[in-house]
Backbone as CSV, one residue per row, in Angstrom:
resi,resn,N_x,N_y,N_z,CA_x,CA_y,CA_z,C_x,C_y,C_z
1,SER,-42.843,56.643,-5.442,-41.789,57.351,-6.350,-40.432,57.759,-5.427
2,ALA,-40.496,57.359,-4.611,-39.307,57.589,-3.931,-38.326,55.836,-3.688
3,PHE,-38.762,55.331,-3.965,-38.437,53.850,-3.684,-37.329,53.957,-4.936
4,ASP,-36.051,53.428,-3.955,-34.731,53.124,-4.750,-34.347,51.558,-4.662
5,THR,-34.045,50.617,-5.897,-33.750,49.497,-5.299,-32.396,49.567,-4.801
6,GLU,-31.322,50.285,-4.568,-29.920,49.912,-4.420,-30.175,50.245,-2.654
7,ARG,-31.053,51.356,-2.049,-30.898,51.753,-0.935,-31.425,50.714,-0.346
8,TYR,-32.738,49.987,-0.654,-34.206,49.349,-0.232,-33.511,47.812,-0.551
9,SER,-32.060,47.181,-0.776,-31.906,45.795,-0.850,-31.452,45.470,0.227
10,SER,-30.965,46.347,1.184,-30.644,45.757,2.668,-31.531,46.600,3.785
11,LEU,-31.673,45.927,4.667,-32.272,46.564,5.804,-31.867,47.660,6.528
12,GLU,-30.611,48.248,6.094,-30.096,49.143,6.753,-30.531,50.488,5.641
13,GLY,-30.947,50.424,4.558,-31.938,51.159,3.915,-33.450,51.468,4.535
14,TYR,-34.326,50.457,5.049,-35.541,50.707,5.448,-35.039,51.291,6.830
15,ALA,-33.993,50.797,8.133,-33.422,51.434,8.803,-33.303,53.122,8.909
16,ALA,-32.751,53.044,8.155,-32.199,54.825,7.191,-33.567,55.949,7.598
17,ASP,-34.951,54.729,7.138,-36.082,55.955,7.072,-36.393,56.018,7.905
18,VAL,-36.686,55.049,9.082,-37.239,55.346,10.815,-36.154,56.642,10.985
19,VAL,-34.810,56.488,11.303,-34.504,57.731,11.561,-34.958,58.750,10.964
20,ASP,-34.770,58.533,9.469,-34.965,60.146,8.747,-36.410,60.457,9.651
21,ILE,-37.482,59.616,9.767,-38.635,60.007,10.372,-38.464,61.190,11.801
22,CYS,-37.843,60.051,12.559,-37.519,60.424,14.294,-36.795,61.441,14.041
23,GLN,-36.359,62.171,13.268,-35.377,63.001,13.164,-36.082,64.295,12.741
24,SER,-37.089,64.240,11.846,-37.927,64.961,11.473,-39.063,65.522,12.271
25,LEU,-39.580,64.028,12.846,-40.487,64.444,14.318,-40.665,65.350,15.635
26,GLU,-39.178,65.100,15.481,-37.978,65.293,16.883,-38.240,64.095,17.742
27,LEU,-38.789,63.426,17.510,-39.248,62.811,18.328,-37.653,62.105,19.557
28,LYS,-38.125,61.950,21.162,-36.980,61.169,21.604,-37.871,60.525,22.618
29,ASN,-37.113,59.584,23.072,-37.240,58.435,24.002,-38.945,57.535,24.131
30,VAL,-38.738,57.487,22.414,-40.328,56.613,22.118,-40.039,55.136,22.080
31,PRO,-41.565,54.357,22.575,-41.193,53.076,21.904,-41.254,52.530,20.880
32,LEU,-40.383,51.731,20.826,-40.277,51.010,18.634,-40.883,49.616,19.157
33,VAL,-41.853,49.816,18.626,-42.284,48.511,18.112,-42.020,47.855,16.417
34,GLY,-41.888,46.455,16.941,-41.375,46.189,15.214,-42.063,44.507,15.354
35,HIS,-42.474,44.292,13.663,-42.917,42.899,13.648,-41.906,42.082,12.766
36,SER,-41.777,41.101,12.921,-41.037,40.325,12.120,-39.421,41.278,11.991
37,VAL,-39.336,40.939,10.781,-38.021,41.587,9.900,-38.196,43.387,10.516
38,SER,-39.183,43.558,10.692,-39.106,45.096,11.242,-38.369,45.656,12.264
39,SER,-38.545,44.534,13.649,-38.086,44.637,14.711,-36.542,44.459,14.556
40,LEU,-35.974,44.114,13.119,-34.527,44.254,12.733,-34.146,45.443,12.308
41,ILE,-35.104,45.783,11.789,-34.885,47.000,11.060,-34.959,48.369,12.341
42,GLY,-35.715,47.817,13.265,-36.330,48.961,14.477,-34.562,48.811,15.061
43,LEU,-33.861,47.717,15.260,-32.692,47.509,16.188,-31.917,48.538,15.326
44,ILE,-31.584,48.282,13.887,-30.514,48.783,13.192,-30.658,50.087,13.801
45,ALA,-31.607,50.826,13.680,-32.142,52.302,14.195,-31.951,52.994,15.339
46,SER,-32.133,51.495,16.224,-31.659,52.292,17.504,-30.290,52.385,17.786
47,ILE,-30.062,51.696,17.065,-28.351,51.392,17.596,-27.756,52.630,16.674
48,ARG,-28.283,52.889,16.156,-27.628,53.784,15.042,-27.771,55.579,15.527
49,ALA,-28.953,55.505,15.955,-29.519,56.873,16.372,-30.276,56.176,17.879
50,PRO,-29.571,56.202,19.113,-30.155,55.519,19.875,-31.206,56.804,21.288
51,GLU,-30.766,58.012,21.095,-31.506,59.527,21.437,-32.654,58.795,21.488
52,HIS,-33.312,58.606,20.237,-34.816,59.150,19.890,-35.609,57.869,20.354
53,PHE,-35.082,56.595,20.898,-35.926,55.576,21.510,-35.158,55.114,23.407
54,ALA,-36.946,55.012,23.869,-36.670,54.262,24.754,-36.446,52.637,25.247
55,LYS,-37.521,52.144,24.555,-37.030,51.031,24.776,-37.266,50.110,23.198
56,GLN,-37.941,48.707,23.028,-38.235,48.376,21.840,-39.050,46.714,22.023
57,VAL,-40.110,47.319,21.184,-40.897,45.461,21.636,-40.847,44.503,20.270
58,MET,-40.544,43.502,20.297,-40.027,42.664,19.002,-41.041,41.459,19.130
59,VAL,-42.342,42.238,18.107,-43.261,40.575,17.840,-42.894,39.734,16.870
60,CYS,-41.988,38.593,16.850,-41.867,37.745,16.868,-40.749,38.029,15.186
61,PRO,-39.901,38.304,16.142,-38.586,38.665,15.386,-37.592,37.290,14.975
62,SER,-37.330,37.586,13.585,-36.401,36.492,13.177,-35.240,37.241,12.664
63,PRO,-33.670,37.262,13.399,-32.320,38.152,12.810,-32.309,37.402,11.636
64,CYS,-32.663,36.344,11.452,-31.865,35.148,9.974,-32.637,34.274,9.879
65,PHE,-33.584,34.234,8.641,-34.377,32.755,8.423,-33.660,32.153,7.698
66,LEU,-32.795,32.033,7.258,-31.677,31.004,6.842,-31.396,30.021,8.023
67,ASN,-31.145,28.605,7.728,-30.658,27.701,8.526,-28.869,27.705,8.513
68,VAL,-28.654,27.989,9.376,-27.090,27.838,9.608,-26.761,27.100,10.569
69,PRO,-26.525,25.565,9.711,-25.919,24.234,11.032,-24.880,25.012,11.139
70,PRO,-24.140,24.196,12.021,-25.231,23.593,12.890,-25.945,24.019,14.278
71,ASP,-25.755,24.797,14.347,-26.157,25.951,16.095,-27.270,27.037,15.734
72,TYR,-27.622,27.058,14.572,-28.721,28.136,14.364,-29.810,27.453,13.101
73,HIS,-30.886,27.400,13.493,-32.379,27.104,12.711,-33.122,28.145,12.526
74,GLY,-32.594,29.023,11.626,-33.698,30.241,11.513,-35.324,29.487,10.561
75,GLY,-35.248,28.700,10.091,-36.333,27.754,9.472,-36.698,27.647,8.131
76,PHE,-35.703,28.245,7.106,-35.371,27.580,5.626,-34.050,27.354,5.476
77,ASP,-34.055,26.448,4.450,-32.868,26.121,4.051,-32.715,27.272,2.616
78,GLN,-31.728,26.964,1.738,-31.097,28.429,0.895,-32.059,28.273,-0.595
79,GLY,-32.521,26.727,-0.574,-33.005,26.397,-1.904,-34.777,26.763,-1.516
80,ASP,-34.930,26.614,-0.191,-36.705,27.292,-0.155,-37.378,28.930,-0.479
81,LEU,-35.772,29.283,0.172,-35.801,30.762,0.131,-35.727,31.233,-1.727
82,ASP,-34.682,30.670,-2.291,-34.344,30.600,-3.949,-35.739,30.273,-4.762
83,GLU,-36.498,29.169,-3.670,-37.781,28.893,-4.971,-38.521,29.878,-4.737
84,LEU,-38.983,30.310,-3.354,-40.322,31.285,-3.147,-39.848,32.613,-3.845
85,ILE,-38.373,33.421,-3.799,-38.290,34.155,-4.411,-38.312,33.978,-6.138
86,ASN,-38.144,33.151,-6.312,-38.595,32.890,-8.165,-40.001,32.515,-8.158
87,LEU,-40.797,32.361,-7.295,-42.116,32.344,-7.612,-42.980,33.534,-7.584
88,MET,-42.095,34.561,-7.009,-42.591,36.146,-6.906,-42.704,36.439,-8.228
89,ASP,-41.632,35.978,-9.022,-41.359,36.610,-10.466,-42.086,35.525,-11.921
90,LYS,-42.484,34.312,-11.623,-43.196,33.243,-12.676,-44.932,33.867,-11.722
91,ASN,-45.056,33.669,-10.721,-46.395,33.710,-10.553,-46.875,34.515,-9.287
92,TYR,-46.874,36.104,-9.402,-46.870,36.866,-8.386,-47.803,36.978,-7.158
93,ILE,-49.634,36.238,-8.100,-50.482,36.319,-6.696,-50.435,34.844,-6.161
94,GLY,-49.862,33.391,-6.569,-49.636,32.679,-6.426,-48.533,32.360,-5.096
95,TRP,-47.844,33.425,-5.275,-46.740,33.390,-4.623,-47.673,34.029,-2.980
96,ALA,-48.387,35.358,-3.436,-49.103,35.580,-2.140,-50.092,34.771,-1.698
97,ASP,-50.617,34.209,-2.562,-51.994,32.740,-1.829,-51.022,31.939,-0.949
98,TYR,-49.808,31.565,-1.514,-48.847,30.395,-0.437,-48.724,30.784,0.708
99,LEU,-47.898,32.045,0.502,-47.495,33.170,1.990,-48.362,33.452,2.197
100,ALA,-49.369,33.613,2.441,-50.194,34.572,3.593,-50.611,33.511,4.284
101,PRO,-51.364,32.491,4.000,-51.408,31.426,4.920,-50.205,31.016,5.804
102,LEU,-49.460,30.786,5.514,-48.281,30.307,5.725,-47.611,31.375,7.475
103,VAL,-48.105,32.248,6.703,-47.450,33.567,7.868,-48.737,33.444,8.860
104,MET,-50.146,33.696,8.209,-51.233,33.854,8.812,-51.531,32.653,10.263
105,GLY,-50.759,31.288,9.655,-51.312,30.218,10.039,-52.658,29.368,9.571
106,THR,-52.517,28.213,9.736,-53.962,27.785,9.909,-54.744,27.602,10.841
107,ALA,-54.833,28.672,12.083,-55.715,28.611,12.777,-56.362,30.126,12.627
108,SER,-55.675,30.630,11.842,-56.804,32.221,11.534,-57.570,31.663,10.776
109,SER,-58.826,32.934,10.859,-59.587,32.809,9.692,-59.240,33.164,8.551
110,PRO,-60.220,32.799,7.926,-59.611,32.919,6.275,-60.191,34.474,5.838
111,GLU,-60.496,34.697,6.140,-60.639,36.240,5.959,-59.782,36.999,6.262
112,MET,-59.149,36.714,7.825,-57.744,37.154,7.932,-56.163,36.677,7.070
113,THR,-56.496,35.645,6.576,-55.629,35.331,5.674,-55.845,35.788,4.382
114,LYS,-57.416,35.966,3.560,-57.370,37.065,2.176,-56.803,38.230,2.471
115,GLU,-57.179,38.890,3.614,-56.569,40.141,4.175,-55.272,40.303,3.773
116,LEU,-54.241,39.410,4.507,-53.017,39.780,4.142,-53.031,39.217,2.379
117,SER,-53.174,38.268,1.760,-52.666,38.263,0.187,-53.090,39.497,-0.466
118,ASP,-54.261,39.917,-0.191,-54.262,41.119,-0.721,-53.430,42.042,-0.393
119,SER,-53.206,42.632,0.758,-51.966,43.413,1.100,-50.917,43.268,0.114
120,PHE,-50.207,41.652,0.082,-48.975,41.300,-0.738,-49.722,41.836,-2.167
121,CYS,-50.780,41.459,-2.483,-50.856,41.227,-4.348,-51.070,43.175,-4.528
122,SER,-51.346,44.119,-3.335,-51.318,45.463,-3.558,-50.216,46.448,-3.765
123,THR,-48.712,45.550,-3.154,-47.740,45.916,-3.535,-47.440,45.832,-4.908
124,ASP,-46.562,46.860,-5.477,-45.917,47.326,-6.724,-44.376,45.861,-6.324
125,PRO,-45.109,44.433,-7.341,-43.991,43.620,-7.094,-42.359,43.877,-7.246
126,ARG,-42.044,44.741,-7.936,-40.750,45.075,-7.905,-40.287,45.057,-6.717
127,ILE,-40.983,46.245,-5.662,-41.084,46.418,-4.799,-41.106,45.797,-3.386
128,ALA,-42.081,44.895,-3.843,-41.966,43.349,-2.749,-40.869,42.685,-2.992
129,LYS,-40.439,42.873,-4.150,-39.386,41.430,-4.458,-38.013,41.713,-3.392
130,THR,-37.825,43.014,-3.850,-36.500,43.686,-3.464,-36.865,43.260,-1.837
131,PHE,-37.684,43.666,-1.474,-38.166,43.648,-0.067,-38.080,42.628,0.827
132,ALA,-38.345,41.360,-0.130,-38.554,39.972,0.518,-37.055,39.376,0.172
133,GLN,-36.286,39.952,-0.402,-34.664,39.346,-0.712,-34.480,40.263,0.553
134,ALA,-34.341,41.606,0.861,-33.721,41.819,2.067,-34.173,41.320,3.010
135,THR,-35.221,40.967,3.578,-35.695,39.849,4.454,-35.467,38.593,4.919
136,PHE,-35.441,37.799,3.557,-35.346,36.136,3.639,-33.893,36.147,3.733
137,PHE,-32.822,37.197,3.447,-31.317,36.500,2.932,-30.569,37.180,3.887
138,SER,-30.895,38.182,4.336,-30.412,39.069,5.469,-29.888,38.216,6.742
139,ASP,-28.575,38.787,7.183,-28.207,37.704,8.481,-27.921,39.038,9.432
140,MET,-28.661,39.282,10.477,-28.213,40.458,11.379,-28.032,39.475,12.878
141,ARG,-27.755,38.563,12.953,-27.074,37.598,14.234,-26.429,38.646,14.879
142,HIS,-25.031,39.086,14.101,-24.290,40.157,14.922,-24.607,40.945,15.558
143,ILE,-25.742,41.917,15.224,-26.068,43.256,15.560,-26.540,43.179,16.588
144,LEU,-27.286,41.389,17.588,-28.071,41.399,18.242,-27.146,42.020,20.042
145,PRO,-26.180,41.692,20.364,-25.518,42.230,21.248,-25.470,43.565,21.440
146,ASN,-25.681,44.359,20.328,-25.283,45.888,20.276,-26.392,46.541,20.893
147,ALA,-27.346,45.716,21.233,-28.751,46.419,21.748,-28.208,47.279,22.647
148,VAL,-29.010,48.235,22.329,-28.954,49.789,23.496,-29.756,49.928,24.569
149,HIS,-31.376,49.551,24.405,-32.581,49.259,25.080,-32.816,48.234,25.674
150,PRO,-34.104,48.369,26.876,-34.224,46.827,27.178,-35.746,46.931,26.058
151,THR,-35.382,45.195,25.885,-35.984,44.732,24.578,-37.369,43.615,25.406
152,LEU,-38.529,43.707,24.962,-39.209,42.726,25.590,-39.597,42.127,23.536
153,ILE,-39.155,40.760,23.664,-39.369,40.087,22.985,-40.838,39.221,22.930
154,LEU,-41.760,39.330,22.228,-43.088,38.690,21.880,-43.307,37.311,21.011
155,GLN,-43.093,36.332,21.029,-43.093,34.986,20.419,-44.265,34.289,20.391
156,SER,-44.653,33.815,19.429,-46.205,33.031,19.139,-45.276,31.649,19.431
157,SER,-46.187,31.172,20.061,-45.402,29.718,20.629,-46.104,28.666,19.090
158,SER,-46.407,28.962,18.247,-46.352,28.092,17.018,-46.524,28.927,15.675
159,ASP,-45.272,28.888,14.988,-44.899,30.324,14.317,-44.097,29.291,12.965
160,ALA,-44.423,29.006,11.765,-43.773,28.483,10.659,-42.860,29.471,10.051
161,LEU,-42.296,30.587,10.427,-41.678,31.439,10.257,-40.398,31.576,11.189
162,ALA,-41.007,31.864,12.438,-39.811,32.061,13.741,-40.240,31.331,14.565
163,ALA,-39.524,29.829,14.901,-40.277,29.108,15.941,-39.272,29.971,16.981
164,VAL,-39.779,29.455,18.347,-39.363,29.588,19.907,-38.183,29.145,19.946
165,SER,-37.407,28.596,19.356,-36.082,28.698,19.403,-35.146,30.036,18.834
166,VAL,-35.682,31.100,18.161,-35.492,31.957,17.447,-35.494,33.079,18.686
167,GLY,-37.081,32.962,18.922,-37.132,33.931,20.119,-36.004,33.870,21.125
168,GLU,-35.393,32.470,21.780,-35.025,32.648,22.249,-33.505,32.556,22.191
169,PHE,-33.089,32.520,21.082,-31.608,32.976,20.494,-31.510,34.819,20.612
170,VAL,-32.676,35.096,20.250,-32.996,36.850,20.445,-32.799,37.244,21.571
171,ARG,-33.137,36.534,22.159,-33.150,36.763,23.698,-31.587,36.566,24.655
172,ASP,-31.608,35.295,24.351,-29.993,34.805,24.510,-28.715,36.137,24.394
173,ALA,-29.013,36.723,22.741,-28.445,37.678,22.483,-28.173,39.179,22.478
174,ILE,-29.369,39.298,23.077,-29.547,40.904,23.312,-29.572,41.010,24.908
175,PRO,-28.597,42.384,25.078,-28.785,42.661,26.710,-29.999,42.964,27.013
176,HIS,-30.500,42.953,28.443,-32.014,43.134,29.065,-32.873,43.346,27.879
177,SER,-32.715,42.198,27.582,-34.255,41.708,27.154,-35.002,40.500,27.695
178,LYS,-36.630,40.479,27.684,-37.419,39.627,28.749,-38.157,39.052,27.219
179,LEU,-38.107,37.218,27.213,-39.412,36.815,26.244,-40.436,36.673,26.700
180,GLN,-41.594,36.474,26.399,-42.658,36.361,26.319,-43.591,35.756,25.288
181,ILE,-43.592,34.312,25.727,-43.630,33.077,25.026,-46.148,32.914,24.869
182,ILE,-46.118,33.171,23.698,-47.846,33.919,23.607,-48.537,32.893,23.209
183,ALA,-49.428,31.805,23.598,-50.067,30.753,22.923,-50.882,31.024,22.072
184,ALA,-50.464,31.015,20.559,-51.201,31.104,19.351,-50.373,30.627,18.738
185,GLU,-50.914,30.709,16.939,-50.598,29.771,16.135,-50.116,31.402,14.970
186,GLY,-48.878,31.208,14.183,-48.756,32.399,13.010,-47.961,33.446,13.554
187,HIS,-47.555,33.690,12.636,-46.352,35.134,12.408,-47.081,36.119,12.912
188,CYS,-48.337,36.506,13.240,-48.621,37.849,13.020,-49.560,37.898,14.334
189,LEU,-48.990,37.858,15.486,-49.598,38.412,16.917,-50.163,39.101,17.076
190,HIS,-49.758,40.231,16.144,-50.796,41.662,16.353,-51.968,41.288,15.530
191,MET,-52.059,40.435,14.818,-53.552,40.586,14.293,-54.374,39.089,14.961
192,THR,-53.865,38.258,14.824,-54.263,37.028,15.647,-55.224,36.732,17.163
193,PRO,-53.872,37.616,17.797,-54.985,37.126,19.490,-54.193,38.645,19.554
194,PRO,-54.657,39.938,19.378,-54.698,40.951,19.515,-54.396,41.739,20.602
195,ASP,-55.907,40.846,21.680,-55.889,41.406,23.081,-54.822,40.823,23.794
196,GLN,-54.031,39.965,23.260,-52.593,39.622,24.116,-51.628,40.003,24.080
197,VAL,-51.441,41.103,23.230,-50.305,41.958,22.660,-50.207,43.465,23.105
198,ASP,-51.714,43.828,23.234,-51.582,45.683,22.951,-51.558,46.297,24.599
199,HIS,-50.793,45.122,25.194,-51.007,46.329,26.541,-49.396,45.705,27.228
């Protein structure tokens, strides 16, 4: 009921929520763990209110999903992402069924892929589309050098949404960062080989 399309049309709106939660709970020096675009949401929050955080863990982060030739390969051309967003309007269930296996990777169990697809389908399409647009069309590469906390980047060795080169780009741009590549397929390291990332 608190959803606001304008606020959540950019990643800054989600980062403001993270800061609000930290302020409400009076959190100090906590580790901040984010997955995919949530890593960048967390980074925005940690730059805005650094006193709440001690360090950051980014799981398969992507500061920009778009290919920006000639120097950056985010994974998708503009037309690909436009089609993906248009599919949400035309066939929301079809969009979820297409995206879930892409995110999970072909080696994941059908049960895990279905769980993710069901999760997509249980979200209000209006909210999901706003978040998808903010996710896929944002370019946060410019804020990476502004990170103020030690950062661990966990990168899947085979990820259709964020290649190893993206993890390397993030590592090279963030001060005091370390990249650990984990032999796994898919964009959800915390789900597919959780025993390799829970420590």
